[in-house]
N, C-alpha and C positions, 0 to 999 in steps of 0.2 A: 441726722439732718439730711444726709444724702438720700436716705430712704424717702423722706418727706418730699424732697425735690423730684424724685423719680416718679411720684404718684401723678404728676402733672406734665403735660407736654404742650409745647407751643405750636400753633399752626395758624393758617390765615383763612378767614372767611370774608369774601368780598373786600379785599385789600385792608382788612382789619385783623391785626394780630390778637389772638385769643389764647387762653389757657384752658385745656380740657383735662379732665381726670381720666387716667388710664382705665380703659374698660367702658367708658361712656361712649355713646354714639355721637355722631356729628350733630344730629338733630337736638339731642339733649343739651349739648354744649352750646349750640347756637341759641336755644331758648334761654339758657342760663345767662347769656350775655345780651339778651334783649333783641336778638336777631330773629325776625319772623320767618319761619318756614312752615307752610301749610301742611296739615296732616289730618288723617281721620282714624286710621286703625291703631296707631301707636298709643300706648298708655303706660305711664311709668310704673304702674303697679301690676302689670301683666306681661306675658311673654311677647316677643316681637315676631310679627308675621310678614311685615312689609308688603301687604296685599293691596292697599288702596292706591299706591303709586303716585300719590299727590306730593310726596316729599322728595321727589327725585331732584338731584342737583348734579352739576358738572364738577369734576374734580381732577386736579393734577396730582399724580402719585408717582412714586419712584419705580422706574423700570427694573424688573427682576434681574435682567442681564447686565445692562449698562450702569444701573444705579442713578441714571439721570431722571430729573423731574419731568414727566410727560403727561399730556392730557389723556385721561381714560376715555376710550372710544365711545363708551355708552354712558348714559346717565345712571347714577347709582342712588339707591334709596338711602337717604340720610339717617333714617331711623335704625337701620341695621348695619351701617358702616361705622366701625370703631374709629376713634380719633387716632392720629399717628403724627409723630413729630415731623414738621416741615411740609406737610401736604397743603394744598391750596384748594379751597372750596368756593364755588361760584353759585349763588342762589338767584341771580337776576339776569342771566344771559337770555338771549332770544330763544335758544334751544330749550331752556328750562321753562320759559314762559309759554312756549308753544305746547310743551308737554302738559303743563297744568291746565291749559285751556282745553286740550283734548280729553283729559281725564274728567274735567267738569262737564263737558258736553256729553260724554258717555254716561255719567251718573244721572244726568238730568233727562235722558231720553224718555224714560217712563215715569219720572217723578211727577206726582200730581201737583197742580197749582193750588195747594191747600193753605198757603201762607196766611191768608186773612183769618182762617179758623183754626190753624194749627197751634197747639200749646207751646211748641218749641220756638215759635217766632220771638225774636228778640234775643235768643241765645242759641240760634241755629247756625252751625258752622257751614251748612250748605248755602244758606242765604249769604253769609259773610264772604265765603270763598268765591261764590259765583259773582258777587259784586266786584271783588278784587281781581279775580283770575279768569272769570268766565266771559261769555259773549253776550251781547245784548239781543242776539237773534238766535232762533232755533231752526235747524234744518230738518227737524222731525216732522214728517207729514202724515205718518201712519197713526192709527188710533193707539193711545197709550194702554198698556196692560193695567187692568184694575183688579186689585185683590181685596177681599173682604176684611173688614175690621174683626179682630178676634179677641175674645176675653180669655186671657191665658193665665190668670191667677187672681187671688183675692184682691190684690192692689194694682194689677198691671193690665193694660190693654196693649194689643199689638196692631199697628197700622203697617202691614207688610209692604204696601206699595210705596211707602216713604223710605224703605230700607235701602242702604247703599252697600250692604254686605261687608261692612268693615270687620265683622266677627268679634267685636269687643264683647258683646253679650255672651257669645259662645265661650270665649276664653274665660270670662268672669265666672260662668257657671262651672266650668271645669277646674279652674285653678284657684278660685277664691272661695266660693260657697261650697263647691264640691258636689253639686247636685246633677250637673250635666243635663239639665232638662231641655236646654235650647240647642238647636243644631241648624246647620245649613242643609236644606233638603233639596232633592232634584239635582240636575246637572246642567252645565252650559248656561244658556240665556234663560233657562227656567229656574235657576237657583233662587231660593228665597229662605228667609229665616222663619222657623216655626218651632214649636215644642213637640217633643216626641209623642206619638199617639198614647193616650191614657195618662199623660203627664201634665202637670201644670206648675207654674211658679208659685209654690206655696211655702218655701223655706223662709227663714227670718232675715234673709239678705236680699230678697227679691227687689226691693225698692231701688237698689243700686243700679239695676239695669237701665232704669229710666234716667238716672244721673249720668251714666257714661254714654248713653246713646247720643250721637252727635246731631241727629236729624229728626227726632220726634217719632221714630218708629215705635219705640216703647214709651208709654206714657203712664203717669201715676194717676189712678182713678181719683184719689183724694184731692188732687190739685187741678184736675181737668176742668177747664173753662172757669176757674175761680178768679184768676187774676192775670193780667199781662205783666210779664217779668220786668218790663222797663219802668213800671210804677213801684217796684219793690225796693225797699232798703234792707240792708243786712247788718246784723249785729253778731259779733263773735261771742259764742256761748259754749256751755258744756252740757252734755246730756245728763239727765238725772235719773235715767232708767235703771242703772246698776252701778256697781263700784268700778267698772272699767273706766267710766268718765270720758267717753268719746267727745272730742271737740267738734262743734257743729256751727253752722251758720243758721241764724234765725232770720228768715225773710218775712218782712211785714210791710203793711201799707196802712196809713191812717190808724196806727196803734192796734191793728188787727193782724194776727199771724196768718201767713199764707202757707208756709211749709218750713220744714227743717231739712238741711242738707249737711253732709259730712264736710268737716274742715280738716285739711291735711294735718296729721300729727304722727311723725315717724315713731314716737315713743309709745303711742297708745293704739289708735285705730287705723293708722295709715291713711288710705283714701276712702274708707268705707264707714258705714254705720248700719246697725240692724233695724229691722222694721219696728221692733218694740219701742225703740227710742225715736224713730222717725215720726211716728204718729202720736207721740206724747203731747203734741200741741193741742190735741183735743181736750186734754185735762184742764186747759185754761178756761174753756167755755162750757164746763159742766153746769147743769141746772142747780145742783145742790151746793154751790159755793156759798160760804158765809160772806155776806156783803156789808156788814156793819158792826161797829163796836157796841157792845151791850153790857150793861151792869144791872144787877138786881138790887133794887133799893126799896126797902119797906115792902117786900114781897112782890114788887112790880118790876118787870124788865124794861129798862129805859135805854134809848140810844144815846150815844155820846160821840161828838165829832172827834176826828182823829187828833186835832190840835189840843184837845183837852184830855186825851187818854193818859198821857204821862202823869199829869196832876191827879186825876181821879184814881188811877191804878195805884200810885204811890200812897195815897191816903188810905185806900182800902187795905193794902198790904201792911202799912204801919199799924193800923187799927187791929189787924189780926195778930201781929207779933206782940203788941202791947197787951192784948187780951189773953193770949195763949202762952206767951213766953217764947224764948228762943229755942231753936232746934225742933220746933213742931211743924215746920214748913218744909215740904219736899218739892223739888222742881224736876220734872221729867223732860229732858231735852232730846230733841229728835235728830236722828241722822239724816233726815231730809232737809234740814236747815244748813245753810252755809256756815263756814267757820266763824265769820265775823258776827253773825246773828247768834250763834251758840255762845260765843265769848261774851257778847253784850248781855244776853239773857241771864247767863250764869253770874256775871258781875253785878247785874241789877238785883237779882234775888239775894245775893250775899250782902249787898249794900243795905237791904232791908232787914235781913236776918243773917248775921255773920256765921251762925251755926246751922243755917239751912242745909238740908241734905240734897245733894245733886245725884240724879239718877239718869243713867244712859238709857234712852228709849229703845224699844224693840227694833231689831234689824231683820226685816223679812229676808228669807233665803229660799232659793230653789234647791233641788236635790244635788245638783252639780253644775259646774260650768259647762256652757255649750261652746265647743271649740270647732271651728270650720277648717277646711283644708289648708287655707293660707295661714292659719294660726290666729285669725281674728276670733276674739273670745267675748261671749256674753257672760258676764260674771254671775255666779250663783247668788251673790250678795245683792239684794235689790234696793239698797239705799246708797245714794251717791257719796255720802260723807261719814260713813261709820268710823273710818280711821281718824278723820279730823275730830269727831266727837270724843273718841276715846283718848286721843292725845291731849286735847284741851282739858278734859275733866281730870286726867292724871296730873297735869301740871298745876292746875288750880288747887288741888289738894282739898283738905277739909273733909267733913262728913260726906260719905258716898254710900250708895247701896244699889243692889240690882233690882229689877222689877219684881222678882220673886220675894226678895226681902221686903220690898215696899208693901207687897200684899200682906205679909205677916205684921208689919208695923202698923198698917191701917187697922187690921183686925184686932190688934192688941191695944189700940188707942194711943200709940206712941207718936203718930203723925195725925195732925188735925187739919192741916191745910195742904192743898195739892194744886200744883201748876203743871199742866200737861200740854206739851207741844206735839203737834202731829205733822200734817203735810203729806201723809201717805196717800197713794193713789188707790189703795184698796181699803178694806174694812179693818185694818190692823188696830186702829184705835178702839173700836167696839170690841173686837176679839180679845184684846189685851187688858182693857180697863173696864170691861162690862161689869166686873164685880164691884166696882167702886160705889159704895153707898154715899149719901150726902154728907161730906165732912164739914168742918167749920167753915172752910172756904174752898171752892172749886173753881179754878180759872182754867179755861180751855183756850189754847192758842193753836188754831187749826185752820186748814184751808176749806174743808168741806164739813157740812152739817153731819152730826152723828147723835146717837142717843145720849152721849156724854155732853155734847154742847147744848142739848135741849134742857138739861137739868143743871147747867153750870151757873154759878153766881156771876162770873165774868166771862164774856166771849170776846176773844181777840182774833180777828181774821188774819190768817197768815197768807202772804202773797205767794203766788207760784214763782219758781226760781227765775223764769224769764221776765218777771216784773220787778226784779231787784238785781243789785250787783253784789258780788261776793266771790267766794272761792270754795272749791271742794278739794279734798285730798283723796286721790283715787287709790286703787288697789296696788299701784306701783309706788305709792307714797309721793306722787307728784302733786304739788300745790298748783291747781289750775284755776286762775281767776276768770270770771265771766262778766260781761257787761249786761246792764239792763236793756232789754229789747223793746218792750212796750210798757206803757204806764199802767198801773193797776186800775181796776174799775173805780168809778167815781165814789168818793168817800173813803177809799183805802190809800195807804201809803206804804212804802218799803218798811218792813218790820224794824230795820235799823234806825229809822227816823225817830220813832217814839221810844225805842229802847235806849238809844244814845242820849235822848233828852233826860231819861230817868237816872242816868249816871253822870249827868252834868255836862254833856257835850251838846252845845247849842249850834244852830245854823243848819244848813243843808247837809244831809247825811252823805258821807263819802266812805265807801268800804275801804279804800286805800289807806285812810287815816287809821282805821281799826286794824288793818293788816300790819301796819308798822308796830302797833302795840303787841300784836300776836308774835311778831318776829322776835321781840324781846323775851316773850314767854316760852316759845317753842324753838328748840335748836334746829337749824336747817330749814326754817320756815321761809322759803324763798319762792316767789311766783315763777312758774315755768310757762313760757310762751313758745308754742311750736313754731318752727321756721316757716316763712311764707314760700309758697310755690313760685317758681320763676314765672315771669309774665309770659303768657302764651301757652302754659300747660293747663289742659282742661281735664 
């Protein structure tokens, strides 16, 4: 107990007594308590350099000789000053305000008036801090230094004249991604940010430099001029690019996705995300998406509205089981599906045929994990919910087989009906199940068109994960729920809506209801929510 108490110390910020964790800085503690101190260069996920000087504060500290509490003669950077028991910090004195105004004037000397066309407008700290701490007038009468726009990578543009030399990008490349492509070049007032000659930002972490840049010097090409950020809404989600399961924000407007951003998660991705996941939003708008429910009747393919899918599909499956007998139906369930959809699909198939065979779908893999200098990992397993799929199938029990065994069973005529779920972003479905001849029943539940869906008796469009709610179990066995961000295209609904109807659950689909059922089935199935960052941490 004594050790736990010693981890925190009490001190005063602006006449308010606060508790700070030993080793934390004054700035971090202030932000944790909702006390605003402006800053540019500090980032909780990187080293401290105290170079921007905007976070300077006054402080009373204990004199080394007398032990008395006395005012420190100079302003101190709150980002690099550790908390200490009994000190007093002042963030709003006239001396502090004058310092902030001087820093802002210096940073704006050569800063262009690009705000009306700058993509950073609306989330620009330079705008905000100038409004709060700057001056309404400029004393600058000389021409401003103009630097050209540079294409520095596949996804990144550099507007060097907007840069305030906070060095966040430099430290990110050195400490997090490990590429060291970005540096501060030249000396004195000629300093600027640039990439080394012959280098470019091409690693899979490059998009993060746009996230951490406070002023719009680094911008994401994919988001450039697409949307003003004040029109965007954000939904908490999970990346489906690999088994790491990075938590993300899905920013959208009018049901159209604008961008993905990393969402802080100390257990998984920290403050970052990779470019593979960042640009997965493009998968939502592919031209080859399946856009309607279709059933083949009397040799003719006919469209069915979503509210009749449960009824028509149940009838088709019952007819198959009655005609072919039990145990002749196999359902391939995909690791691209969320836990709730997997559970509902398996339960639905078993309700039609209690002896139906459940098959775990293919799990695409790279050769190895990609690990960056900070430890951030892009997992080799390219399905977000392989662990969830395996756990659910194991607990449900009953007849099961592998994809290889399914191939043999089809060839030997032991399986006559096939339900195949997909949702893969590549051609995994065609590569894995291209061998399938026309069985007695072929139902394809997939997001994108394939040769398999073209010859299917039943086509069931699968929504992309950002169009539904659910949860994935990642490589660390964390159950990570996610919200629906945008509604599916017209004519489609969340997969859980019609699957739940087939197992007797009526009304509006709620993944949380199914999650409670899963908690009874799976030991330790408890949703993990990452802690929120303190207000003011960017």
